[in-house]
N, C-alpha and C positions, 0 to 999 in steps of 0.2 A: 671282782674276780679275785679271791683270796689267793689262788696260786700266781696271778701275776705279780703281786705286791709281796710275795715271799721274799725272804732275804735271800734265800737261794738263787733268784733271778736277778739280782742287783747287776752282777758281772755280764749276764746275758745281755741286757738293753744297754750297757755301756759298751759291749764289745761290738753290738750290731749298729750302734747309732753312727759311727763314721760311714761304714759302707752304705748305712741308709740314705745318706745325703749326698755320697760322692759317686756312687757305682750306678750303672745303667739298670733297668729293672731286671733284665735276665742275669746279670751279674750278680745282683743283690739276691735273687731268689735262690742262684746256686749256692751262694754263700750262706744264707739261712738254712738251706737244705742241709747242706755239709757239717754245719755248726750243730743243728739238731741233731743228725745221725751220731755224733761223738759226745755229745751233752744230752743224754735222754731227758725227757720232761716226766720227772719222778717226784716232785714235791707232794706232798699230801694235800688233798683238797677237802677242806672242811667248810662246809655252809649250813645254812639254817634246814635246809631241805635233807641233806646228807644226815645231819645230826637228827634230824625228826624220825626218818628211817631207822636209823640205829636205835633210837629208845622205843620204837615201836616193835622192832624186832626183838629185843631183850625182854619185853613184855609177852609177847606172841608165843615164843618156844616153850615156855613152862605152862602157858594155857593150852597149847595143842596136846602136851603130854596128859593132862587130865582128862581128854576126851577118848582117848585112843582105844582103850579096852571096851566101854560101853557104849560110845558113840562114835562109832568108826567114820560114819558120814561126816559128822561134824568135825571130827579129827582130820579128814581129808582136806575140807575145805579150808582150814586153819593152817595146816603145812603146807598147802598150795600158796596160800597167802603169804606165808612165810617165805617160801622159796622166791617168789616173785619180788618181795620188798628186798631181800638179799641180793639179789641181782641187779636192781636199781640203781643203787649208789655206785656199784662196780661199774655198770655201764657208764654212768653220768661222768665218774672221773676218768674212764678210758676217753670218752668223747673230749672232756676239756684237755686233756694231755696229747690229743691227736696232733702229730707233727705235719701232717699235710694241711690240717684246718690252721695252725700256726702260721705256715708259710704262705698259705694263700691269702691270709688276713694281712700280714706284714707287706708282701708283694703287692697288693691292692693299695694299701696305705702310703706306699713309696710313690704311686703315680700321681698323686695329689699333696706331697709332702713341704709344700713351700712354708705352711703355717706351723711346720712340727720342728721348733729350733733348738730343743735340748732333749735330754734323756729323761726328764718326767713327763715331759708333754708326750713324747713317743710310748712311753708306757701307759699313761693315761688314756692316750687315743686307743692303743691296742687292746686294753680292757674293755672299752664302750663296745669297740666294734667286734671282739670275741664273744661278748654276750649277746650281740645283736644277732651274729653268725648262729649261735647255739639256742637262741631263744626259741625257736619253734620245737626244738627235740627237747630242751628243758621242760616246756610246757606240755608236751606229748608225754614225757615221764611222770611229771606231777598228776596228770588227769588221769592218766593208767593206775598210779598209785589209789587215789581215790575211789576209782572204780573198784579195784580189789579191795578194798577196807569197806566199801558199801555192802558188797556181796558177803563179806565176812560178818558184817554188822546185821544183815538182813538174816542171816542163819542163825547167829548167836540170841538175837532179839527173838525170832521164834521160838528157838530152843528155851530160852529162859521164861516165854510167857506160857509154855505148856504146864498144864498140871501133872502133877505126879503119875496118875494112871496113863495119861498120854505118852510121858516119857519112858515109861516102862515098857509100853508096846514100841514105842519109837527104839529103844534099844534093841529090843529082840529083832525088830524088822531091819534094822542097820548092819546087826552083825550078821543075820543070815543073808545079805548081799554079795553076790560075787563080782567084784570089779576089778579092772584092769590095774596091774601094778604102776606104781607111780614112775615117772622117768620116759614113758612109752609113748607120750602124746605131747601136744602143746599145751599151753598155759588153758587156753579157753576151752581145747578139748578135755582136759582134766575136769574143768570145773563142770562143764556138762556131764561128764562121766559121774562126779560126785552128787550130781543132781538126782540121778537114779536111786540114790539112797535117802534123799531128803525131799523128794517130791511131798510125801505125805504129810511130814512136819509143815513144810510151807503152806499146803493147802489147808490144813488145820488153823493155820493162824490168820487167815484170810477174815477181814471183816467189811463192814459197809465201806469203809474210807481206805483200806490198804488191802495190797495184793502180793505178798511176798514174793510168790512164784512168779508172777509177770515182772516184778520189779529184777528179781535174780536174773532172768533171762535177759532184761533191757541192760542191765549193768555189765554183764558177760560180753554181749554182743558190742556195746562200747568199747570195752577193753580191746576185743577182737580187731575192730575197724581201726583204732589207733595204731595197733601194733602189726597191722597186715602188710605194711609197705618195707 
């Protein structure tokens, strides 16, 4: 966990080590709560996951703009994907910096602290436990990202595979659709709304081996299930 090993936290782990060893669990929990409330967890969090999102976002934004006028249905899906991917790293960083999570993990560690006999060991054990604590949330975040990227891939593949004559008809069809403005629904509802403009395109891309329309529905349903709680 990069945040835990940032230089900014050298003093934090040094300061809490003695209370960790000497105070009762309630006293230690109160100490950590007070410490964190006066020293906010603001260190930047850079991981392979957040860097991957940032690279994808930088590619998606100009790609979305190219579709806006002629293919608003494709544009809407691309924009929705960009919005989701923009929120995910922020949510991940907020989760990693959640003071209540840090407090709970440290308090739980102190209950069995006999083997933690130096600051480095405290820091290492905390990192391990924090990753374990956040593991399911991070996994859901990652899988949700894959669902959204797969939805986008389904649409772009169908668009790229369509012959010019089909694209001309598709452009006219998408431009004639009246859809709800962005920001008025959940992500999954927006993706279903976008599908009104894209159904004909996805149906035209169906083959004996693939069914893009069905795959679109499945991926949106998976994303909705992961983020329904």
